[in-house]
ZADO-1210 file (C-alpha; in nm, 4 decimals, padded with zeros to 6 digits):
<atoms>
<atom x="11.3850" y="07.7651" z="28.6607" code="MET" pos="1"/>
<atom x="11.6334" y="07.9328" z="28.4302" code="LYS" pos="2"/>
<atom x="11.6640" y="08.3073" z="28.3806" code="ILE" pos="3"/>
<atom x="11.8741" y="08.4368" z="28.0922" code="GLU" pos="4"/>
<atom x="11.9758" y="08.8024" z="28.1093" code="VAL" pos="5"/>
<atom x="12.0969" y="08.9948" z="27.8053" code="TRP" pos="6"/>
<atom x="12.2905" y="09.2987" z="27.9257" code="SER" pos="7"/>
<atom x="12.5930" y="09.5237" z="27.8758" code="ASP" pos="8"/>
<atom x="12.8416" y="09.6480" z="28.1347" code="TYR" pos="9"/>
<atom x="12.8002" y="10.0151" z="28.0390" code="VAL" pos="10"/>
<atom x="12.4202" y="10.0015" z="28.0547" code="CYS" pos="11"/>
<atom x="12.2978" y="10.1729" z="28.3743" code="PRO" pos="12"/>
<atom x="11.9568" y="10.0082" z="28.3649" code="PHE" pos="13"/>
<atom x="12.1249" y="09.6688" z="28.3361" code="CYS" pos="14"/>
<atom x="12.2816" y="09.7240" z="28.6784" code="TYR" pos="15"/>
<atom x="11.9566" y="09.8598" z="28.8209" code="ILE" pos="16"/>
<atom x="11.7587" y="09.5727" z="28.6687" code="GLY" pos="17"/>
<atom x="12.0046" y="09.3215" z="28.8090" code="LYS" pos="18"/>
<atom x="11.9488" y="09.4594" z="29.1585" code="ARG" pos="19"/>
<atom x="11.5705" y="09.4494" z="29.1175" code="ARG" pos="20"/>
<atom x="11.5840" y="09.0882" z="29.0021" code="LEU" pos="21"/>
<atom x="11.8045" y="09.0033" z="29.2991" code="GLU" pos="22"/>
<atom x="11.5577" y="09.1724" z="29.5341" code="ALA" pos="23"/>
<atom x="11.2748" y="08.9678" z="29.3832" code="ALA" pos="24"/>
<atom x="11.4740" y="08.6469" z="29.4227" code="LEU" pos="25"/>
<atom x="11.5332" y="08.7291" z="29.7898" code="GLU" pos="26"/>
<atom x="11.1551" y="08.7246" z="29.8372" code="GLN" pos="27"/>
<atom x="11.0972" y="08.4188" z="29.6176" code="PHE" pos="28"/>
<atom x="11.0585" y="08.1025" z="29.8278" code="PRO" pos="29"/>
<atom x="11.2042" y="07.8804" z="29.5556" code="HIS" pos="30"/>
<atom x="11.5121" y="08.0923" z="29.4807" code="ARG" pos="31"/>
<atom x="11.7431" y="07.7949" z="29.5368" code="ASP" pos="32"/>
<atom x="11.5814" y="07.6378" z="29.2300" code="LYS" pos="33"/>
<atom x="11.6568" y="07.9363" z="29.0058" code="VAL" pos="34"/>
<atom x="11.9611" y="07.9559" z="28.7790" code="GLU" pos="35"/>
<atom x="12.0591" y="08.2995" z="28.6443" code="VAL" pos="36"/>
<atom x="12.2904" y="08.3226" z="28.3437" code="THR" pos="37"/>
<atom x="12.4117" y="08.6319" z="28.1600" code="PHE" pos="38"/>
<atom x="12.4144" y="08.6810" z="27.7845" code="LYS" pos="39"/>
<atom x="12.6333" y="08.9217" z="27.5891" code="SER" pos="40"/>
<atom x="12.4903" y="09.2358" z="27.4326" code="PHE" pos="41"/>
<atom x="12.6904" y="09.5397" z="27.3149" code="GLU" pos="42"/>
<atom x="12.5035" y="09.8680" z="27.3150" code="LEU" pos="43"/>
<atom x="12.7619" y="10.0135" z="27.0775" code="ASP" pos="44"/>
<atom x="12.9784" y="09.7457" z="26.9111" code="PRO" pos="45"/>
<atom x="13.1591" y="10.0133" z="26.7099" code="ASN" pos="46"/>
<atom x="13.2634" y="10.2231" z="27.0069" code="SER" pos="47"/>
<atom x="13.6344" y="10.2813" z="27.0656" code="SER" pos="48"/>
<atom x="13.8201" y="10.1287" z="27.3586" code="SER" pos="49"/>
<atom x="13.9838" y="10.4648" z="27.4208" code="GLU" pos="50"/>
<atom x="13.8297" y="10.8112" z="27.4109" code="THR" pos="51"/>
<atom x="13.9016" y="11.1525" z="27.5577" code="ASN" pos="52"/>
<atom x="13.5305" y="11.2292" z="27.5815" code="LEU" pos="53"/>
<atom x="13.3413" y="11.2217" z="27.9105" code="SER" pos="54"/>
<atom x="13.0303" y="11.0090" z="27.9441" code="ILE" pos="55"/>
<atom x="12.8231" y="11.3283" z="27.9261" code="HIS" pos="56"/>
<atom x="12.9863" y="11.4251" z="27.5961" code="GLU" pos="57"/>
<atom x="12.9404" y="11.0744" z="27.4571" code="VAL" pos="58"/>
<atom x="12.5702" y="11.0735" z="27.5473" code="LEU" pos="59"/>
<atom x="12.5183" y="11.4242" z="27.4099" code="ALA" pos="60"/>
<atom x="12.6721" y="11.3179" z="27.0794" code="LYS" pos="61"/>
<atom x="12.4739" y="10.9938" z="27.0692" code="LYS" pos="62"/>
<atom x="12.1350" y="11.1526" z="27.1401" code="TYR" pos="63"/>
<atom x="12.1931" y="11.4853" z="26.9682" code="GLY" pos="64"/>
<atom x="12.1536" y="11.6936" z="27.2830" code="THR" pos="65"/>
<atom x="12.3686" y="11.9383" z="27.4740" code="SER" pos="66"/>
<atom x="12.6130" y="11.8257" z="27.7402" code="VAL" pos="67"/>
<atom x="12.3968" y="11.9913" z="28.0038" code="GLU" pos="68"/>
<atom x="12.0910" y="11.7995" z="27.8872" code="GLN" pos="69"/>
<atom x="12.2933" y="11.4785" z="27.8933" code="ALA" pos="70"/>
<atom x="12.3949" y="11.5518" z="28.2522" code="LYS" pos="71"/>
<atom x="12.0303" y="11.5968" z="28.3517" code="LYS" pos="72"/>
<atom x="11.9463" y="11.2631" z="28.1888" code="MET" pos="73"/>
<atom x="12.2234" y="11.0989" z="28.3867" code="SER" pos="74"/>
<atom x="12.1027" y="11.2589" z="28.7093" code="GLU" pos="75"/>
<atom x="11.7602" y="11.1034" z="28.6554" code="GLY" pos="76"/>
<atom x="11.9119" y="10.7602" z="28.6014" code="VAL" pos="77"/>
<atom x="12.1340" y="10.8106" z="28.9042" code="GLY" pos="78"/>
<atom x="11.8311" y="10.8829" z="29.1208" code="GLN" pos="79"/>
<atom x="11.6752" y="10.5537" z="29.0118" code="GLN" pos="80"/>
<atom x="12.0005" y="10.3748" z="29.0945" code="ALA" pos="81"/>
<atom x="11.9924" y="10.5030" z="29.4527" code="THR" pos="82"/>
<atom x="11.6564" y="10.3327" z="29.5054" code="THR" pos="83"/>
<atom x="11.8353" y="09.9962" z="29.4756" code="VAL" pos="84"/>
<atom x="12.1399" y="10.0980" z="29.6775" code="GLY" pos="85"/>
<atom x="12.3686" y="10.1992" z="29.3911" code="LEU" pos="86"/>
<atom x="12.5558" y="10.5292" z="29.3756" code="ASN" pos="87"/>
<atom x="12.6633" y="10.5891" z="29.0163" code="PHE" pos="88"/>
<atom x="12.9620" y="10.8142" z="28.9571" code="ASN" pos="89"/>
<atom x="12.8811" y="10.9529" z="28.6126" code="PHE" pos="90"/>
<atom x="13.1545" y="11.2148" z="28.6240" code="ASP" pos="91"/>
<atom x="13.4173" y="10.9446" z="28.6640" code="GLY" pos="92"/>
<atom x="13.2871" y="10.6949" z="28.4102" code="MET" pos="93"/>
<atom x="13.5248" y="10.5974" z="28.1307" code="LYS" pos="94"/>
<atom x="13.3331" y="10.5204" z="27.8076" code="PRO" pos="95"/>
<atom x="13.4786" y="10.2197" z="27.6276" code="THR" pos="96"/>
<atom x="13.4139" y="09.9182" z="27.4089" code="ASN" pos="97"/>
<atom x="13.2910" y="09.6194" z="27.6109" code="THR" pos="98"/>
<atom x="13.3709" y="09.3305" z="27.3768" code="PHE" pos="99"/>
<atom x="13.6706" y="09.2056" z="27.5776" code="ASN" pos="100"/>
<atom x="13.4757" y="09.2437" z="27.9016" code="ALA" pos="101"/>
<atom x="13.2130" y="09.0097" z="27.7576" code="HIS" pos="102"/>
<atom x="13.4849" y="08.7662" z="27.6528" code="ARG" pos="103"/>
<atom x="13.6224" y="08.7695" z="28.0069" code="LEU" pos="104"/>
<atom x="13.2750" y="08.6950" z="28.1436" code="ALA" pos="105"/>
<atom x="13.2407" y="08.4016" z="27.9048" code="LYS" pos="106"/>
<atom x="13.5704" y="08.2616" z="28.0315" code="PHE" pos="107"/>
<atom x="13.4574" y="08.3167" z="28.3910" code="ALA" pos="108"/>
<atom x="13.1399" y="08.1203" z="28.3172" code="GLU" pos="109"/>
<atom x="13.3482" y="07.8129" z="28.2333" code="THR" pos="110"/>
<atom x="13.5103" y="07.8417" z="28.5766" code="LYS" pos="111"/>
<atom x="13.1876" y="07.8949" z="28.7725" code="GLY" pos="112"/>
<atom x="13.2683" y="08.2631" z="28.8323" code="LYS" pos="113"/>
<atom x="13.0236" y="08.4321" z="28.5941" code="GLU" pos="114"/>
<atom x="12.8097" y="08.5989" z="28.8609" code="ALA" pos="115"/>
<atom x="13.1116" y="08.7320" z="29.0476" code="GLU" pos="116"/>
<atom x="13.2824" y="08.8740" z="28.7380" code="VAL" pos="117"/>
<atom x="12.9583" y="09.0244" z="28.6049" code="THR" pos="118"/>
<atom x="12.9031" y="09.2119" z="28.9307" code="GLU" pos="119"/>
<atom x="13.2657" y="09.3232" z="28.9378" code="SER" pos="120"/>
<atom x="13.2538" y="09.4602" z="28.5826" code="LEU" pos="121"/>
<atom x="12.9384" y="09.6604" z="28.6530" code="LEU" pos="122"/>
<atom x="13.0714" y="09.7951" z="28.9819" code="LYS" pos="123"/>
<atom x="13.4059" y="09.8815" z="28.8255" code="SER" pos="124"/>
<atom x="13.2430" y="10.0907" z="28.5553" code="TYR" pos="125"/>
<atom x="12.9559" y="10.2604" z="28.7338" code="PHE" pos="126"/>
<atom x="13.0910" y="10.3083" z="29.0853" code="ILE" pos="127"/>
<atom x="13.4689" y="10.2679" z="29.0936" code="ASP" pos="128"/>
<atom x="13.5424" y="10.4729" z="28.7780" code="SER" pos="129"/>
<atom x="13.7620" y="10.2018" z="28.6291" code="LYS" pos="130"/>
<atom x="13.8380" y="10.1549" z="28.2607" code="HIS" pos="131"/>
<atom x="13.6838" y="09.8151" z="28.1820" code="ILE" pos="132"/>
<atom x="13.8155" y="09.8240" z="27.8262" code="GLY" pos="133"/>
<atom x="14.1688" y="09.8360" z="27.9619" code="ASN" pos="134"/>
<atom x="14.3648" y="09.5103" z="27.9858" code="LEU" pos="135"/>
<atom x="14.5052" y="09.5813" z="28.3320" code="GLU" pos="136"/>
<atom x="14.1579" y="09.6491" z="28.4699" code="THR" pos="137"/>
<atom x="14.0299" y="09.3212" z="28.3296" code="LEU" pos="138"/>
<atom x="14.3293" y="09.1351" z="28.4695" code="LEU" pos="139"/>
<atom x="14.2712" y="09.2896" z="28.8131" code="GLN" pos="140"/>
<atom x="13.9090" y="09.1748" z="28.8002" code="ILE" pos="141"/>
<atom x="14.0442" y="08.8331" z="28.7015" code="THR" pos="142"/>
<atom x="14.2680" y="08.8198" z="29.0066" code="GLN" pos="143"/>
<atom x="13.9956" y="08.9438" z="29.2405" code="ASP" pos="144"/>
<atom x="13.7773" y="08.6561" z="29.1199" code="ALA" pos="145"/>
<atom x="14.0674" y="08.4154" z="29.1810" code="GLU" pos="146"/>
<atom x="14.0944" y="08.3290" z="28.8128" code="LEU" pos="147"/>
<atom x="14.4256" y="08.2611" z="28.6389" code="ASN" pos="148"/>
<atom x="14.5747" y="08.5938" z="28.5295" code="ARG" pos="149"/>
<atom x="14.8132" y="08.4415" z="28.2746" code="GLU" pos="150"/>
<atom x="14.5345" y="08.2367" z="28.1177" code="GLU" pos="151"/>
<atom x="14.3109" y="08.5427" z="28.0791" code="VAL" pos="152"/>
<atom x="14.5938" y="08.7560" z="27.9437" code="GLU" pos="153"/>
<atom x="14.6598" y="08.4910" z="27.6789" code="LEU" pos="154"/>
<atom x="14.2951" y="08.4531" z="27.5768" code="LEU" pos="155"/>
<atom x="14.2399" y="08.8300" z="27.5507" code="LEU" pos="156"/>
<atom x="14.5422" y="08.8586" z="27.3230" code="SER" pos="157"/>
<atom x="14.3767" y="08.6150" z="27.0830" code="GLY" pos="158"/>
<atom x="14.0239" y="08.5385" z="26.9639" code="THR" pos="159"/>
<atom x="13.9026" y="08.2928" z="27.2274" code="GLU" pos="160"/>
<atom x="13.5333" y="08.3306" z="27.3261" code="PHE" pos="161"/>
<atom x="13.4675" y="08.5785" z="27.0455" code="GLU" pos="162"/>
<atom x="13.2271" y="08.3315" z="26.8848" code="GLU" pos="163"/>
<atom x="13.0438" y="08.2842" z="27.2156" code="SER" pos="164"/>
<atom x="12.9825" y="08.6585" z="27.2461" code="VAL" pos="165"/>
<atom x="12.8681" y="08.6856" z="26.8842" code="ARG" pos="166"/>
<atom x="12.6371" y="08.3862" z="26.9298" code="ALA" pos="167"/>
<atom x="12.4614" y="08.5578" z="27.2212" code="ASP" pos="168"/>
<atom x="12.4191" y="08.8728" z="27.0158" code="GLU" pos="169"/>
<atom x="12.2838" y="08.6781" z="26.7183" code="ALA" pos="170"/>
<atom x="12.0395" y="08.4986" z="26.9459" code="GLU" pos="171"/>
<atom x="11.9234" y="08.8328" z="27.0818" code="ALA" pos="172"/>
<atom x="11.8390" y="08.9463" z="26.7304" code="ARG" pos="173"/>
<atom x="11.6554" y="08.6203" z="26.6609" code="GLU" pos="174"/>
<atom x="11.4252" y="08.6533" z="26.9612" code="ILE" pos="175"/>
<atom x="11.3665" y="09.0239" z="26.9052" code="GLY" pos="176"/>
<atom x="11.5773" y="09.1865" z="27.1764" code="VAL" pos="177"/>
<atom x="11.5938" y="09.5559" z="27.0904" code="GLN" pos="178"/>
<atom x="11.7263" y="09.6904" z="27.4179" code="GLY" pos="179"/>
<atom x="11.8748" y="09.5765" z="27.7450" code="VAL" pos="180"/>
<atom x="11.8352" y="09.4576" z="28.0100" code="PRO" pos="181"/>
<atom x="11.6217" y="09.1770" z="27.8724" code="PHE" pos="182"/>
<atom x="11.5233" y="08.8856" z="28.0955" code="PHE" pos="183"/>
<atom x="11.3946" y="08.5534" z="27.9624" code="VAL" pos="184"/>
<atom x="11.2382" y="08.3090" z="28.2097" code="LEU" pos="185"/>
<atom x="11.2273" y="07.9428" z="28.1069" code="ASN" pos="186"/>
<atom x="11.2087" y="08.0528" z="27.7443" code="ARG" pos="187"/>
<atom x="10.8438" y="08.1245" z="27.8155" code="LYS" pos="188"/>
<atom x="10.8177" y="08.4817" z="27.9446" code="TYR" pos="189"/>
<atom x="11.0307" y="08.7898" z="27.8853" code="ALA" pos="190"/>
<atom x="11.0754" y="09.1058" z="28.0902" code="ILE" pos="191"/>
<atom x="11.2116" y="09.4024" z="27.8999" code="SER" pos="192"/>
<atom x="11.3893" y="09.6736" z="28.0947" code="GLY" pos="193"/>
<atom x="11.4590" y="09.7377" z="28.4623" code="ALA" pos="194"/>
<atom x="11.1013" y="09.6765" z="28.5716" code="GLN" pos="195"/>
<atom x="10.9940" y="09.7188" z="28.9360" code="PRO" pos="196"/>
<atom x="11.0849" y="09.4367" z="29.1739" code="THR" pos="197"/>
<atom x="10.7159" y="09.3467" z="29.1996" code="GLU" pos="198"/>
<atom x="10.7039" y="09.2640" z="28.8280" code="VAL" pos="199"/>
<atom x="10.9978" y="09.0266" z="28.8624" code="PHE" pos="200"/>
<atom x="10.8454" y="08.8600" z="29.1675" code="LEU" pos="201"/>
<atom x="10.5034" y="08.8168" z="29.0062" code="GLU" pos="202"/>
<atom x="10.6608" y="08.6656" z="28.6951" code="THR" pos="203"/>
<atom x="10.8776" y="08.4309" z="28.9007" code="LEU" pos="204"/>
<atom x="10.5695" y="08.3077" z="29.0845" code="GLN" pos="205"/>
<atom x="10.3709" y="08.2714" z="28.7619" code="LYS" pos="206"/>
<atom x="10.6410" y="08.0645" z="28.5919" code="VAL" pos="207"/>
<atom x="10.6901" y="07.8490" z="28.9015" code="TRP" pos="208"/>
<atom x="10.3205" y="07.7741" z="28.9337" code="GLU" pos="209"/>
<atom x="10.2812" y="07.6909" z="28.5665" code="GLU" pos="210"/>
<atom x="10.5827" y="07.4621" z="28.5672" code="GLU" pos="211"/>
<atom x="10.5091" y="07.2859" z="28.8948" code="ASN" pos="212"/>
<atom x="10.1318" y="07.2743" z="28.9349" code="THR" pos="213"/>
<atom x="09.9819" y="06.9512" z="28.8079" code="LYS" pos="214"/>
<atom x="09.6492" y="07.0023" z="28.6360" code="THR" pos="215"/>
<atom x="09.4042" y="06.7094" z="28.6699" code="PRO" pos="216"/>
<atom x="09.3299" y="06.5269" z="28.3476" code="LEU" pos="217"/>
<atom x="09.0024" y="06.6231" z="28.1871" code="GLN" pos="218"/>
<atom x="08.8236" y="06.3301" z="28.0261" code="THR" pos="219"/>
<atom x="08.6618" y="06.3932" z="27.6881" code="ILE" pos="220"/>
<atom x="08.3790" y="06.1550" z="27.5908" code="THR" pos="221"/>
<atom x="08.1317" y="06.1141" z="27.3101" code="SER" pos="222"/>
<atom x="07.7641" y="06.1835" z="27.3758" code="LYS" pos="223"/>
<atom x="07.6713" y="05.8698" z="27.1804" code="THR" pos="224"/>
<atom x="07.9312" y="05.6304" z="27.3255" code="GLU" pos="225"/>
<atom x="07.9548" y="05.7093" z="27.6929" code="LEU" pos="226"/>
<atom x="08.1130" y="05.3768" z="27.7880" code="GLY" pos="227"/>
<atom x="08.3186" y="05.1868" z="27.5324" code="ALA" pos="228"/>
<atom x="08.5846" y="05.0981" z="27.7896" code="THR" pos="229"/>
<atom x="08.7145" y="04.7749" z="27.9382" code="CYS" pos="230"/>
<atom x="08.8214" y="04.6965" z="28.2953" code="THR" pos="231"/>
<atom x="08.9016" y="04.3778" z="28.4866" code="ASP" pos="232"/>
<atom x="08.5278" y="04.3356" z="28.5401" code="ASP" pos="233"/>
<atom x="08.4430" y="04.3428" z="28.1724" code="GLY" pos="234"/>
<atom x="08.3653" y="04.5835" z="27.8925" code="CYS" pos="235"/>
<atom x="08.0969" y="04.8471" z="27.8810" code="GLU" pos="236"/>
<atom x="07.9024" y="04.8476" z="27.5561" code="VAL" pos="237"/>
</atoms>
């Protein structure tokens, strides 16, 4: 079974949804047969890599609310995060553009390190208050994942993996992704948003059963020609 996950590294529900999917997989008896891959999605492709604004100020500007209202919104999201063992540090978050972070993840995928780098990028932003739009932060994540620092530094200085990121985003538009996280299971079912763990588990079971349960053939015959078959013993007329 293949699960494709469209997400962004500055999306709080993407981190929460990731944890809920992981919890469902822990309960799923066929989890060793499930492959999870991550697809690029930028919540704000036009955002700057550097800003002096806090996350509360950015959200207030984006949603047309006051900073205090933005803080209350963040508190609500933070409470949901604690239910899956995550402690978001909103006051320390550093808003940034995530395009290069997605490029790094695409490189990591070619080295079998996609899951590790994806987790590290999310943790760096939401919990460790690191600037994931900053080159040094990305290079530190590279080293922590035991990837080649010089190779990543070279690719981020050029255009490598830009097309891969854009292809994911174009595909998201084609299949109607309007928000993230967005989970696609075997290109048959989709789960939009950080749904409860039970929803993930039920969908996993449904897809597994449909893909692996053999349905007996149902024979269709004519009312007027019930036989009309031949065997080793002869033909029925």
